[in-house]
C-alpha positions in Angstrom: 40.5 -27.6 22.6 36.9 -26.6 22.4 35.4 -26.2 18.9 33.2 -23.0 18.5 30.0 -23.9 17.2 28.9 -21.9 14.2 25.4 -20.2 14.1 23.5 -21.3 11.3 21.5 -18.8 9.7 17.8 -19.0 8.4 16.7 -19.9 4.8 13.5 -20.1 3.3 12.2 -20.5 -0.2 9.2 -19.0 -2.0 8.2 -20.2 -5.2 7.3 -17.9 -8.0 4.4 -18.7 -10.6 5.6 -18.9 -14.3 3.6 -16.2 -15.2 5.9 -13.7 -13.1 8.9 -12.1 -14.0 11.2 -11.5 -10.8 14.4 -8.9 -10.7 16.4 -8.1 -8.2 17.7 -4.2 -7.9 19.4 -3.2 -4.7 17.0 -3.6 -1.7 14.0 -4.5 -3.6 12.5 -7.2 -5.5 10.6 -6.2 -8.8 7.5 -8.2 -9.8 6.2 -7.9 -13.4 3.1 -9.3 -15.1 1.4 -8.1 -18.2 2.3 -4.6 -18.0 1.9 -4.4 -14.1 4.6 -3.9 -11.8 5.3 -3.9 -8.0 8.5 -3.5 -6.1 8.8 -4.9 -2.7 11.6 -3.6 -0.3 13.6 -5.6 2.2 16.5 -5.1 4.6 18.5 -7.4 6.9 18.6 -10.1 5.1 19.6 -11.4 1.4 17.3 -12.3 -1.3 18.3 -14.4 -4.3 16.0 -14.7 -7.5 16.5 -18.5 -9.2 14.6 -19.8 -11.6 11.0 -20.4 -10.4 12.4 -19.6 -6.7 13.3 -16.6 -4.5 15.7 -17.6 -1.7 15.7 -15.8 1.4 18.8 -16.3 3.6 20.4 -14.5 6.5 23.6 -15.2 8.9 21.7 -14.8 12.0 19.0 -16.9 13.7 17.2 -14.2 15.7 13.7 -13.2 16.0 14.2 -9.8 14.4 15.2 -12.0 11.2 12.7 -14.2 11.1 10.1 -11.3 11.7 11.7 -9.5 8.7 11.6 -12.6 6.4 7.8 -13.1 7.5 6.9 -9.6 6.7 8.7 -10.2 3.3 6.7 -13.2 2.6 3.3 -11.3 3.4 3.9 -8.4 1.1 5.1 -11.1 -1.5 1.6 -12.8 -1.0 -0.1 -9.3 -1.3 1.5 -8.7 -4.7 0.6 -12.0 -6.1 -3.1 -11.4 -4.9 -2.8 -7.9 -6.6 -1.9 -9.5 -9.8 -4.8 -11.6 -10.1 -7.5 -9.2 -8.5 -7.1 -5.5 -7.6 -7.5 -4.1 -4.0 -10.3 -1.8 -3.8 -10.8 0.8 -1.3 -13.9 2.9 -0.7 -14.0 6.3 1.0 -17.2 8.0 1.8 -17.4 11.9 1.5 -19.3 13.2 4.7 -20.5 17.1 4.3 -22.3 18.0 7.3 -21.8 21.7 7.2 -20.8 22.9 4.0 -21.4 21.3 0.5 -17.8 19.8 -0.6 -16.8 19.3 -4.0 -14.5 16.4 -4.3 -12.4 16.2 -8.1 -9.6 14.3 -9.2 -6.8 15.6 -11.5 -5.2 12.5 -13.6 -2.5 14.7 -14.7 -1.4 16.0 -11.4 -2.2 12.8 -9.4 -4.1 14.8 -6.9 -7.6 14.8 -5.4 -8.8 18.0 -4.5 -11.3 18.8 -2.0 -13.2 22.1 -2.3 -15.0 24.3 0.3 -14.2 21.8 2.9 -15.6 23.4 6.3 -16.3 26.8 3.9 -12.2 27.1 3.7 -11.4 29.2 0.5 -8.3 27.1 -0.5 -8.9 23.4 -1.3 -7.5 20.7 0.3 -5.3 18.5 -2.0 -4.4 14.9 -1.4 -1.8 13.2 -3.5 -2.4 9.7 -5.2 0.5 7.4 -5.6 1.3 5.9 -9.2 -0.4 2.9 -10.3 -3.5 4.1 -8.5 -7.0 4.7 -10.2 -9.5 6.8 -8.7 -13.0 7.4 -9.3 -15.4 9.7 -7.7 -19.0 8.8 -7.7 -21.9 11.0 -6.1 -20.7 10.7 -2.2 -18.0 7.9 -2.6 -14.2 7.7 -3.8 -13.0 4.5 -5.2 -9.6 3.7 -5.1 -8.0 0.7 -7.3 -4.6 -0.7 -7.6 -2.8 -4.1 -7.8 -0.6 -2.6 -5.4 -1.7 -2.8 -2.0 0.3 -0.5 -0.5 -0.1 2.3 -2.9 -3.8 1.9 -2.6 -3.8 2.2 1.1 -1.2 4.8 1.3 -3.4 6.8 -1.4 -6.8 6.3 0.6 -4.8 7.4 3.7 -3.6 10.4 1.9 -7.4 11.5 1.3 -8.4 10.9 4.8 -5.6 12.9 6.1 -6.3 15.7 4.1 -9.7 16.3 5.5 -8.3 16.1 9.3 -9.9 18.5 11.7 -8.0 19.8 14.5 -8.9 22.1 17.3 -12.8 21.3 16.8 -15.0 18.8 18.6 -15.1 15.7 16.4 -18.4 14.8 18.1 -20.0 17.8 16.2 -17.7 18.5 13.1 -17.9 15.0 11.2 -17.3 16.5 7.8 -14.4 14.6 6.0 -13.6 11.8 3.4 -13.6 8.6 5.6 -12.4 4.9 4.6 -15.4 2.9 4.7 -14.1 -0.1 3.0 -10.4 -1.5 3.1 -9.3 -4.1 0.5 -12.8 -5.3 0.0 -13.6 -5.5 3.8 -15.9 -3.1 5.4 -14.7 -1.5 8.6 
């Protein structure tokens, strides 16, 4: 009789800094530090939080599971960097044809772009929770300890001023990302 070989899965361990609190809730790992909180979503593998360590395991040993684990580790690394230093995105307001007015309403968590290409109704970009927005002359500065929230908020602003049906070489009006997480584009 031949014995069937058992497939061994993948297991990895990530060390948690002592200043960080980690809690598991369904398919997300919630990290907390000094009033700041970040949630990292995962699927396709198991995560266990123990004293000072996070254990990631999968029953299968395939490329798909390995990629998912590496993605999770990258998100964890970004979260740790965000707790140390905020992620900053800079967007430049470019008004070639009509003067635009950009205002941020903190209560509604929305950035309003008025008089975009002469439109009467202002365009609105939604800002995710945990993101700070400053409008300074021709720049919009976005800061957050959560890289995903900062990046998505910047993308929402850029998409709010998207123009269709016009020549992009002539109508260059809009709010454009010029710096991502401290790196110029």
